[in-house]
C-alpha positions in Angstrom: 47.1 61.3 -175.9 45.2 58.6 -174.0 46.8 55.4 -172.6 45.4 53.1 -175.3 47.1 55.2 -178.0 50.3 55.3 -176.1 50.4 51.5 -175.6 49.6 51.1 -179.3 52.5 53.4 -180.4 54.9 51.6 -177.9 53.8 48.2 -179.2 54.3 49.1 -182.9 57.7 50.7 -182.1 58.7 47.5 -180.2 57.8 45.3 -183.1 59.7 47.5 -185.5 62.8 47.2 -183.4 62.5 43.4 -183.1 62.2 43.1 -186.8 65.3 45.2 -187.3 67.5 42.9 -185.1 69.0 39.8 -186.7 67.5 36.5 -185.5 70.9 35.0 -185.0 74.5 36.0 -184.6 76.7 36.5 -187.6 78.6 33.5 -188.9 82.1 33.1 -187.7 83.9 32.2 -190.9 87.3 31.7 -189.3 85.8 29.2 -186.8 84.0 27.4 -189.6 87.1 27.2 -191.8 89.2 25.9 -188.9 86.6 23.2 -188.2 86.6 22.2 -191.8 90.3 22.0 -191.8 90.5 20.1 -188.6 88.1 17.5 -190.0 89.7 17.4 -193.4 86.5 18.3 -195.1 88.5 20.0 -197.9 89.6 16.6 -199.2 86.1 16.2 -200.7 84.6 19.8 -200.6 85.8 23.1 -201.9 84.1 26.5 -201.9 83.7 26.8 -205.7 84.6 23.5 -207.4 83.3 20.0 -207.2 85.8 17.5 -205.9 84.6 14.0 -205.0 81.9 15.8 -203.0 79.8 18.8 -204.1 81.2 22.3 -203.7 79.9 24.5 -200.8 78.2 26.7 -203.4 76.4 23.7 -204.8 75.3 22.6 -201.3 74.1 26.1 -200.5 72.1 26.2 -203.8 70.6 22.8 -203.1 69.3 23.9 -199.7 68.4 27.5 -200.8 64.7 27.4 -200.1 64.7 24.6 -197.5 63.6 25.8 -194.0 65.3 22.8 -192.4 68.6 23.2 -194.3 70.7 23.9 -191.2 69.5 20.8 -189.4 69.9 18.6 -192.5 73.5 19.7 -193.0 74.3 19.1 -189.3 72.7 15.6 -189.6 74.8 14.9 -192.7 78.0 15.9 -190.8 77.2 14.1 -187.6 75.6 10.8 -188.6 77.7 9.5 -191.5 75.0 8.6 -194.0 75.9 6.9 -197.3 76.6 9.5 -200.0 77.1 9.2 -203.7 80.4 10.6 -205.0 81.2 12.4 -208.2 82.4 9.2 -209.8 79.1 7.4 -209.0 80.6 5.3 -206.2 79.1 5.4 -202.7 80.7 5.7 -199.3 79.8 6.7 -195.8 80.1 10.4 -195.2 82.9 11.1 -192.6 81.5 12.0 -189.2 82.8 15.3 -188.0 84.7 15.2 -184.7 82.9 18.2 -183.2 80.1 17.8 -180.7 79.5 21.5 -179.7 76.1 22.4 -181.2 77.0 26.1 -181.6 80.1 25.3 -183.6 78.1 22.8 -185.8 75.4 25.4 -186.3 78.0 28.0 -187.2 79.6 25.6 -189.8 76.2 24.8 -191.3 75.3 28.5 -191.6 78.7 29.2 -193.1 78.2 26.5 -195.7 74.8 27.9 -196.5 76.3 31.4 -196.9 78.1 30.4 -200.1 
């Protein structure tokens, strides 16, 4: 086997291995749930049912095909935009008290996993 063929086989095998590895770490559900609890997100959001805010399943469905979903959810949690509630009224979304980007990313990914 010549060098060109060897390099080609190694390159193809390397690409196959990269494709088999996850692009990000698994979601830490316990950490995400603790962050939601600490920030009282459950007052407005529940996993399966709509409270004054949408359920986590509804949020995940809304962002299903959005490549920027994670960053949009983080922006929602950290900037306090005006949101429309179930009853039609509006209020500023509560700003989460977490500043660690890894924890915010984990929470956004956990929400999107519903």
